[in-house]
NUSEGU-679396 format. One line per 10 residues: number of its first residue (from 1); their letters; for each residue x, y, z of N, C-alpha, C, O. Coordinates in steps of 0.1 Angstrom, whole numbers, plus 5000, padded with zeros to 4 digits. Layout:
// residues N
NUM = A = X,Y,Z,X,Y,Z,X,Y,Z,X,Y,Z ~ ...
***
This chain:
// residues 130
1 = MNTFEQFKAQ = 2855,1295,7952,2873,1297,7959,2862,1281,7973,2851,1280,7978 ~ 2876,1274,7972,2868,1263,7980,2877,1265,7996,2887,1271,7997 ~ 2871,1259,8004,2875,1269,8019,2892,1267,8026,2896,1275,8035 ~ 2900,1255,8020,2913,1262,8020,2920,1272,8015,2932,1277,8017 ~ 2914,1274,8009,2918,1292,7998,2913,1298,8008,2919,1306,8015 ~ 2898,1295,8009,2899,1311,8015,2904,1313,8033,2908,1324,8038 ~ 2902,1301,8039,2912,1301,8050,2926,1305,8048,2931,1311,8058 ~ 2937,1302,8034,2948,1310,8031,2945,1325,8035,2950,1331,8044 ~ 2936,1330,8025,2930,1340,8023,2933,1349,8036,2942,1356,8038 ~ 2921,1346,8045,2915,1352,8056,2927,1353,8071,2928,1361,8080
11 = VTQHACGLGP = 2938,1339,8067,2947,1340,8077,2959,1351,8075,2966,1354,8085 ~ 2961,1358,8062,2973,1363,8051,2964,1377,8062,2968,1380,8073 ~ 2955,1381,8056,2949,1389,8063,2949,1392,8071,2957,1401,8074 ~ 2941,1385,8080,2944,1388,8095,2955,1391,8103,2956,1399,8113 ~ 2969,1381,8097,2982,1383,8099,2989,1395,8099,2995,1399,8109 ~ 2987,1403,8086,2990,1415,8081,2986,1425,8091,2992,1436,8090 ~ 2976,1424,8103,2972,1436,8114,2983,1425,8121,2987,1419,8111 ~ 2990,1420,8129,2993,1414,8138,3008,1424,8138,3014,1427,8128 ~ 3012,1427,8152,3020,1436,8154,3031,1429,8149,3030,1417,8147 ~ 3045,1438,8147,3052,1432,8146,3065,1432,8162,3075,1438,8158
21 = EQLAGYWGRS = 3066,1428,8172,3067,1428,8185,3061,1412,8184,3070,1404,8180 ~ 3048,1406,8187,3032,1393,8184,3045,1388,8170,3052,1377,8173 ~ 3048,1393,8160,3047,1390,8146,3064,1378,8149,3065,1366,8147 ~ 3074,1388,8155,3087,1386,8155,3090,1376,8168,3101,1371,8168 ~ 3080,1371,8183,3076,1361,8188,3078,1350,8185,3088,1342,8189 ~ 3062,1347,8171,3065,1336,8165,3074,1328,8157,3078,1316,8158 ~ 3077,1341,8148,3090,1335,8136,3104,1333,8143,3113,1330,8136 ~ 3105,1338,8162,3117,1332,8165,3117,1318,8171,3126,1310,8170 ~ 3109,1317,8176,3101,1301,8174,3104,1295,8163,3113,1286,8163 ~ 3098,1299,8151,3100,1290,8138,3119,1288,8133,3124,1281,8124
31 = TSGECVSPSY = 3125,1298,8142,3137,1296,8142,3148,1283,8154,3156,1275,8151 ~ 3144,1288,8163,3150,1281,8176,3138,1267,8179,3143,1257,8184 ~ 3125,1267,8176,3121,1257,8186,3121,1246,8183,3125,1246,8171 ~ 3119,1236,8185,3114,1218,8181,3109,1222,8166,3101,1231,8164 ~ 3115,1216,8157,3109,1210,8143,3100,1203,8145,3099,1197,8156 ~ 3089,1199,8135,3077,1188,8136,3089,1181,8124,3080,1177,8116 ~ 3097,1178,8120,3103,1164,8118,3120,1169,8113,3122,1181,8110 ~ 3129,1162,8112,3143,1162,8107,3142,1171,8095,3147,1183,8096 ~ 3137,1166,8086,3133,1168,8072,3129,1182,8066,3130,1186,8054 ~ 3124,1191,8078,3119,1204,8076,3132,1215,8088,3132,1227,8091
41 = EVFRGYPTRH = 3138,1206,8091,3147,1220,8097,3157,1225,8082,3168,1229,8085 ~ 3153,1224,8066,3155,1238,8061,3146,1243,8056,3145,1245,8044 ~ 3138,1247,8066,3127,1252,8070,3129,1262,8073,3127,1273,8067 ~ 3133,1260,8084,3141,1272,8100,3142,1283,8095,3151,1284,8086 ~ 3134,1292,8099,3130,1311,8102,3130,1314,8085,3136,1323,8079 ~ 3119,1302,8079,3110,1304,8071,3103,1317,8066,3104,1322,8055 ~ 3094,1322,8078,3087,1336,8076,3097,1346,8078,3093,1356,8072 ~ 3114,1349,8087,3119,1358,8081,3125,1362,8066,3129,1373,8063 ~ 3126,1351,8058,3135,1352,8046,3119,1352,8036,3122,1349,8024 ~ 3106,1353,8038,3096,1353,8030,3082,1364,8034,3077,1368,8045
51 = PLAEFVEMAA = 3078,1364,8021,3068,1373,8021,3053,1368,8030,3044,1361,8026 ~ 3054,1371,8035,3033,1365,8046,3032,1361,8037,3042,1356,8033 ~ 3024,1362,8033,3011,1352,8015,3021,1343,8019,3021,1336,8030 ~ 3031,1343,8009,3042,1325,8005,3042,1321,8016,3037,1309,8017 ~ 3048,1327,8031,3048,1317,8041,3036,1311,8050,3036,1300,8056 ~ 3027,1321,8049,3009,1311,8051,3005,1302,8038,2995,1295,8037 ~ 3012,1304,8029,3008,1290,8018,3018,1279,8020,3015,1267,8020 ~ 3031,1282,8023,3035,1271,8026,3033,1260,8043,3033,1248,8046 ~ 3030,1275,8051,3029,1265,8068,3009,1260,8066,3005,1252,8075 ~ 3000,1264,8058,2988,1260,8061,2989,1244,8056,2996,1240,8047
61 = SRNGIRPDDY = 2979,1235,8066,2977,1226,8057,2960,1221,8067,2952,1226,8074 ~ 2963,1207,8060,2949,1202,8067,2954,1191,8075,2965,1186,8075 ~ 2945,1189,8080,2944,1180,8093,2938,1165,8096,2932,1168,8107 ~ 2937,1155,8094,2931,1147,8098,2925,1143,8113,2922,1132,8118 ~ 2925,1151,8117,2914,1153,8130,2899,1155,8136,2889,1159,8130 ~ 2900,1153,8148,2883,1155,8152,2888,1167,8156,2899,1170,8161 ~ 2878,1175,8154,2877,1188,8155,2878,1194,8170,2885,1204,8173 ~ 2869,1186,8178,2870,1185,8197,2882,1181,8198,2890,1189,8201 ~ 2885,1172,8198,2901,1169,8199,2913,1180,8196,2923,1180,8204 ~ 2914,1186,8186,2921,1196,8179,2918,1208,8191,2924,1209,8201
71 = LGDLLQGPHE = 2906,1215,8186,2903,1222,8193,2897,1224,8209,2897,1235,8215 ~ 2893,1211,8213,2889,1214,8227,2900,1223,8237,2895,1234,8241 ~ 2910,1221,8241,2920,1228,8247,2918,1240,8245,2912,1247,8253 ~ 2924,1245,8234,2927,1257,8232,2913,1268,8231,2912,1279,8238 ~ 2906,1265,8224,2892,1272,8230,2886,1274,8243,2877,1282,8245 ~ 2894,1265,8252,2898,1271,8266,2903,1284,8274,2903,1289,8285 ~ 2906,1286,8262,2923,1297,8264,2918,1313,8258,2906,1314,8259 ~ 2924,1323,8254,2924,1332,8249,2919,1323,8234,2923,1312,8232 ~ 2911,1331,8226,2910,1332,8214,2902,1341,8206,2896,1351,8212 ~ 2900,1340,8192,2891,1352,8191,2888,1347,8176,2898,1343,8171
81 = VVGSLTDDST = 2874,1347,8164,2868,1344,8156,2880,1353,8147,2886,1360,8155 ~ 2883,1353,8138,2886,1368,8129,2883,1362,8115,2887,1367,8105 ~ 2875,1351,8113,2873,1351,8098,2855,1338,8097,2849,1331,8106 ~ 2854,1339,8089,2846,1330,8085,2846,1322,8072,2845,1329,8062 ~ 2847,1305,8070,2848,1302,8056,2836,1295,8052,2832,1287,8059 ~ 2830,1299,8040,2812,1293,8037,2819,1277,8027,2831,1272,8024 ~ 2806,1274,8026,2814,1257,8015,2801,1256,8011,2791,1256,8018 ~ 2803,1254,7990,2792,1251,7984,2788,1244,7994,2781,1249,8003 ~ 2790,1235,7996,2779,1223,7998,2766,1224,8008,2757,1217,8007 ~ 2768,1238,8020,2762,1241,8029,2757,1252,8032,2762,1258,8041
91 = SPAASLPVYF = 2741,1258,8025,2730,1265,8029,2745,1279,8037,2755,1279,8044 ~ 2735,1293,8027,2744,1302,8027,2746,1305,8041,2758,1308,8045 ~ 2736,1305,8050,2736,1310,8058,2745,1308,8072,2748,1316,8081 ~ 2749,1293,8069,2766,1282,8074,2774,1291,8071,2774,1298,8061 ~ 2780,1292,8081,2796,1297,8079,2803,1290,8086,2796,1281,8090 ~ 2820,1286,8093,2824,1276,8095,2839,1292,8101,2846,1300,8094 ~ 2839,1290,8116,2844,1301,8121,2860,1297,8116,2862,1286,8110 ~ 2869,1306,8119,2881,1308,8118,2886,1313,8130,2880,1324,8133 ~ 2892,1310,8135,2898,1313,8151,2913,1315,8147,2921,1311,8138 ~ 2916,1326,8163,2933,1325,8158,2935,1327,8171,2927,1334,8178
101 = FPGAGIYAAA = 2947,1320,8176,2949,1317,8194,2958,1322,8193,2968,1317,8188 ~ 2958,1332,8198,2972,1343,8198,2982,1338,8208,2994,1341,8204 ~ 2982,1331,8223,2995,1328,8230,2998,1314,8221,3009,1310,8227 ~ 2996,1307,8214,3001,1301,8204,3005,1304,8192,3012,1296,8186 ~ 3002,1317,8187,3004,1316,8177,2994,1304,8162,2998,1301,8150 ~ 2985,1302,8168,2976,1288,8159,2964,1297,8152,2956,1305,8156 ~ 2966,1291,8139,2946,1301,8134,2946,1283,8127,2954,1276,8122 ~ 2930,1284,8132,2927,1265,8130,2913,1268,8119,2911,1278,8112 ~ 2907,1262,8120,2897,1263,8113,2890,1244,8111,2895,1235,8105 ~ 2875,1245,8121,2873,1231,8113,2858,1227,8102,2846,1229,8102
111 = VSDTEVLDVW = 2864,1222,8096,2860,1221,8080,2854,1210,8085,2851,1216,8096 ~ 2848,1196,8088,2846,1187,8088,2843,1184,8103,2843,1191,8113 ~ 2838,1167,8102,2838,1162,8116,2849,1154,8113,2847,1143,8118 ~ 2860,1154,8106,2877,1145,8109,2884,1160,8099,2894,1162,8092 ~ 2878,1166,8102,2896,1180,8094,2895,1196,8102,2890,1205,8108 ~ 2902,1190,8097,2908,1208,8106,2916,1219,8104,2923,1221,8114 ~ 2918,1227,8095,2930,1237,8088,2935,1245,8096,2929,1252,8104 ~ 2947,1245,8095,2956,1255,8104,2967,1261,8097,2970,1258,8086 ~ 2973,1272,8105,2984,1278,8099,2990,1279,8115,2983,1283,8125 ~ 3006,1273,8116,3009,1276,8126,3022,1289,8124,3030,1290,8114
121 = MSWPCYPENW = 3022,1297,8135,3028,1313,8127,3046,1312,8131,3054,1321,8128 ~ 3050,1294,8141,3058,1289,8146,3064,1285,8131,3075,1288,8129 ~ 3055,1277,8117,3062,1270,8116,3074,1271,8106,3076,1279,8097 ~ 3079,1262,8110,3081,1249,8111,3082,1243,8121,3083,1230,8120 ~ 3081,1250,8135,3086,1241,8146,3069,1244,8153,3060,1251,8150 ~ 3071,1235,8163,3055,1236,8171,3051,1248,8183,3056,1254,8193 ~ 3039,1248,8174,3039,1260,8186,3041,1260,8202,3042,1251,8210 ~ 3041,1270,8204,3041,1279,8221,3031,1265,8231,3019,1262,8232 ~ 3043,1258,8237,3031,1248,8245,3027,1232,8240,3023,1221,8245 ~ 3030,1234,8232,3023,1219,8219,3025,1208,8226,3022,1197,8221
***
């Protein structure tokens, strides 16, 4: 399984354990927050109408950004490591952490010097304080 598939599976597994009130907060933002693009307006409230695994599949993205630029400020606040990714090109002992930032409802993992995988639980809208 490649790192992107591992990431989506781990996010889905962890998100299944989030409480209904926490999910409702993120998903409420999906309905009423600022949408990432006018073309995404049709996806507002998507997580309230679809199973969690399907939502993660839609919301997961690859971002061409340096991990320090994406994660730097987020790692200064509350976060937890909820999993790890392995890549066939790295040693078996090496793993890449999957972070969850509960205040923003963001899952993220740096997979290279120029790429971060993420899922915003408020997708298609920006996370809180983005």
